[in-house]
C-alpha positions in Angstrom: 107.8 126.3 93.6 109.0 124.4 90.6 110.8 121.2 89.7 113.6 120.6 87.2 116.7 118.4 86.7 120.4 119.0 87.3 121.3 119.5 83.6 118.5 121.9 82.6 119.7 125.1 81.1 116.8 126.9 82.9 118.3 126.4 86.3 121.5 128.3 85.3 120.0 131.7 86.1 121.6 133.4 89.1 119.8 133.6 92.5 117.5 130.6 92.1 116.7 128.6 95.2 117.9 125.2 94.0 117.2 122.2 96.2 118.5 118.8 95.4 116.3 115.8 96.4 118.6 112.9 95.4 121.2 111.0 97.2 123.9 112.2 94.8 124.2 115.0 92.4 126.6 115.9 89.6 129.8 117.5 90.9 131.6 120.4 89.3 128.6 122.1 87.7 129.0 125.8 88.4 125.2 126.5 88.4 124.8 124.0 91.3 127.3 125.8 93.5 124.6 127.3 95.8 122.3 124.3 95.8 121.1 122.9 99.1 120.1 119.2 99.5 116.9 118.4 101.3 117.6 115.0 102.8 114.1 114.2 104.0 113.0 113.9 100.3 115.9 111.7 99.2 114.8 108.1 98.5 117.0 105.4 100.0 119.6 103.8 97.8 117.9 100.4 98.1 114.6 101.8 96.8 116.3 103.5 93.9 118.3 100.4 93.0 115.2 98.1 93.2 113.4 100.4 90.7 116.3 100.9 88.4 117.0 97.2 88.2 113.3 96.4 87.6 112.9 94.5 90.9 109.9 96.7 91.7 107.5 98.6 89.4 106.9 102.3 89.3 103.6 101.8 91.2 105.5 99.9 93.9 108.2 102.6 94.1 105.6 105.3 94.3 103.7 103.6 97.1 106.8 102.9 99.1 108.1 106.5 98.6 104.8 108.0 99.7 104.4 105.7 102.7 108.0 105.8 103.9 108.9 109.4 103.1 106.1 111.7 102.2 103.5 110.5 104.7 106.0 111.1 107.5 106.5 114.7 106.7 104.6 117.9 107.6 103.9 119.7 104.4 103.7 123.1 106.0 107.1 122.6 107.7 108.6 121.4 104.5 107.3 124.4 102.6 108.8 126.6 105.3 112.1 124.8 105.1 112.3 125.0 101.3 110.7 128.3 100.6 108.0 129.0 98.1 110.6 129.9 95.4 112.4 126.5 95.6 113.3 124.6 92.5 113.3 120.9 93.4 116.0 119.0 91.5 116.9 115.5 90.7 118.5 113.5 87.9 115.6 112.6 85.6 114.7 114.6 82.5 111.1 115.9 82.3 108.6 113.4 81.1 110.4 110.4 82.8 109.0 108.8 85.9 110.6 110.6 88.8 110.1 111.1 92.6 110.1 114.9 92.1 106.7 114.6 90.4 105.6 112.6 93.5 106.7 115.5 95.6 104.9 118.0 93.4 101.7 115.9 93.6 102.1 115.7 97.4 102.3 119.5 97.7 99.2 119.8 95.6 97.3 117.1 97.5 98.3 118.5 100.9 98.5 122.3 100.4 96.9 122.9 97.0 100.2 124.3 95.7 100.6 123.5 92.0 104.3 122.7 91.4 105.1 122.7 87.7 108.3 121.8 85.8 110.5 124.9 85.2 
């Protein structure tokens, strides 16, 4: 399992198991044609808006995301749903604070699966 972002040139290879984890995604990109969306990982719009507008800190965002989303999921079932070869995608470029890294940490904490950036 890996993580990446929608505009990465590394996800343009054929036959990748691309999985979007955001409420929206860029339309019209040929390499996203076979992408699935995994709604249980998508943060609510209100949470995203509060963070983007600076109403809450990254620490607050992370705590809410973990409590409201990750803690309610069964990691074994999620792994089965996604597949071990999944590439988890969202909007943020590598190095920026992003919920896909929270997901990666969750997989490590719960299943000892190291999820690196592609």
